[in-house]
C-alpha positions, -999 to +999 in steps of 0.1 A: -479+149-110-505+152-082-509+117-070-531+128-041-556+142-066-555+109-085-562+089-053-591+111-043-609+107-077-600+071-084-602+056-050-638+064-043-650+029-053-634+004-029-647-027-048-619-038-072-628-046-108-619-082-114-602-090-147-595-125-161-571-130-190-578-162-208-545-172-225-548-191-258-518-211-269-494-190-291-508-158-276-488-126-282-470-114-251-470-078-261-509-078-262-510-093-227-485-069-213-501-038-227-535-050-213-522-056-177-497-028-172-524+000-171-542-020-144-510-022-123-503+015-127-539+024-118-535+007-085-501+022-079-511+058-086-544+057-068-530+039-038-561+017-040-567-018-054-589-006-082-582-037-103-574-074-097-563-097-124-557-134-130-542-153-158-562-183-169-557-213-192-580-241-202-564-266-179-543-246-155-511-258-173-484-236-188-492-217-219-466-209-245-466-175-261-459-168-298-423-159-290-417-193-272-418-179-237-438-201-212-463-185-188-477-202-158-513-192-153-529-185-119-559-208-124-578-230-149-612-221-163-626-250-141-618-231-109-649-210-112-633-177-102-656-146-102-649-119-128-663-087-140-647-090-174-628-119-192-604-109-219-593-135-245-556-131-254-550-145-288-520-146-311-504-167-338-523-196-357-555-188-337-577-211-357-560-242-343-549-229-309-581-232-289-606-260-281-643-264-275-637-262-238-627-225-240-657-216-261-681-234-238-666-217-208-669-183-225-705-190-233-711-197-196-695-164-187-718-146-211-748-163-195-736-148-162-735-114-178-697-111-175-683-086-199-662-102-226-632-088-244-605-098-268-570-086-278-549-095-308-567-124-325-588-133-295-619-121-312-618-152-334-624-173-303-653-152-292-668-152-327-664-190-328-685-192-296-712-171-313-706-143-287-699-115-312-730-118-334-746-084-338-717-065-322-693-040-337-658-055-333-622-046-342-597-070-356-562-069-369-559-060-406-542-093-414-573-112-402-601-090-413-608-106-447-610-141-432-631-130-403-656-112-425-660-143-446-661-168-417-684-148-394-708-127-415-731-119-385-703-099-368-698-063-379-660-063-383-643-030-385-608-016-392-609+005-360-581+002-335-605-009-308-642-011-302-663-009-270-698-020-278-721-026-249-707-056-230-680-064-255-646-048-261-623-059-288-591-046-303-562-053-326-528-061-312-494-047-304-497-016-282-534-010-290-547-030-259-533-002-237-554+024-255-585+002-251-578-004-214-572+033-207-604+042-226-623+018-203-606+033-172-616+068-183-653+056-182-648+040-148-625+064-130-622+096-150-595+115-169-573+124-140-562+088-133-558+080-170-538+112-175-515+102-147-510+067-161-501+082-195-475+104-178-459+074-161-458+055-194-445+085-214-476+081-236-486+114-252-522+105-258-549+078-257-558+070-292-596+072-298-617+041-306-626+055-341-590+058-353-583+034-381-554+010-385-527+019-409-526-011-433-491-019-448-500-009-483-515+025-473-484+031-451-463+034-482-482+064-495-472+099-488-497+119-468-495+147-494-509+124-521-547+123-514-556+113-549-533+082-547-546+074-513-582+076-524-576+053-554-558+027-533-587+028-508-612+022-537-590-008-548-590-023-513-628-019-511-634-036-544-614-068-545-641-092-556-652-070-585-622-050-596-628-015-610-614-006-644-586+020-643-605+046-664-633+044-639-609+046-609-593+077-624-627+094-630-638+087-595-610+109-581-611+135-609-579+127-628-570+111-662-557+076-665-524+089-676-521+110-645-531+080-624-503+059-640-478+086-634-487+088-597-483+051-592-450+050-610-436+079-591-447+070-556-452+032-557-428+023-584-454+002-603-484+005-626-519+008-612-527-026-627-497-042-611-506-027-577-542-038-579-531-074-589-507-075-559-535-063-536-559-091-548-532-118-546-523-107-510-560-110-501-560-144-517-530-155-497-548-144-465-579-164-474-559-195-485-541-195-451-569-185-428-600-201-442-612-235-456-627-219-488-618-239-519-592-225-543-620-218-568-640-198-542-609-178-532-602-170-568-638-157-572-636-137-540-604-120-553-618-110-587-603-137-609-625-150-637-610-185-637-590-208-614-562-214-640-556-177-645-556-172-607-531-200-603-508-186-630-508-151-614-503-166-579-473-187-589-457-158-607-461-133-578-459-156-547-436-182-561-458-213-554-492-223-566-524-218-545-526-256-541-490-257-527-498-228-504-528-245-490-511-278-486-481-262-467-504-244-443-526-273-433-497-297-431-485-277-401-515-291-382-500-326-385-467-316-370-461-322-333-445-297-310-408-288-316-387-310-294-352-323-290-345-349-263-308-340-262-313-303-259-345-282-254-353-260-285-346-223-284-377-201-279-368-184-312-369-217-330-402-227-316-416-192-324-404-195-360-421-229-365-454-215-353-451-184-374-447-204-406-485-208-408-491-170-407-501-152-439-473-126-435-446-152-430-417-143-453-437-114-468-409-088-465-382-096-490-348-081-483-311-088-487-290-084-456-263-058-461-228-070-451-213-051-421-187-025-430-152-039-424-123-016-416-089-032-423-074-008-397-091-030-370-067-059-380-037-037-378-048-024-344-051-060-332 
């Protein structure tokens, strides 16, 4: 690696780019780390302070991440620090994890023409402040249905990340690094970004037009384009489900062929798959929105609330009413505490995760560890 070449191309601008990370309670640590680490490495490889960053919270007090780890911020939003961009770092249970103070402060940043960004579920906070209206924005697949319903003025997309004028948004996990590296390419060129990728053993920067792989589509084999096309049609037509004969004709196969494909590759009938898809969407809406159960049923293609409730109980295990009650009762619970002994971070994280739509969504039976009797004889 030619670090001198990197320094010459990236160090021409001596004014550092000032980045503020607004940490929302229950933020995901991985999204924060993958946002900051490219900034650190850019400074290291260029030998120049290209970027500065500060962690912010609403009151300057410790913020607890979704995994229960506490982070001490550098400043509060009241400290009036100057920034070129402010990135909202969201995470679990985002609808109840921020206050009006954060949204008002973000609005004041927008009035000062500060660029605004969001990682993980941070886009929900920006949208709540009315700061994403008219913009193209990326959001995690788990949140997309609720966001599209809650904020219709925002053009929500399934892309990994989006840079649209003075807004930049992305999903979660490792995607913030792709977004930050894409921004760096615009600011300092490919040489620096290529060197950062080498240091992080990253084979490529994923483009902003690459789509997220949703869990249901991930199950499909790449050599089954007809099946993939049908499931995409199903995902795009939740509110008004398409008849199976029509789905088959859209992709140029018979209904019998369609049924064989589903049974062979997904181990269920097309009707069963479509029903699961609609019920999963309903679960997301029940947990993430305040729409009534009747409204959720209609949005997911059910002709009546009783039919919806019967299907929901059979597939999910509880009724829609019980699902809604369980989610919103979480808001009444105080923080996990134990005067005799502080709670484990894992316990606190599990409590917070219970409000998420995907909580307990993967069903499995733990396999017992293999036990060799010879170990006893050796002992």
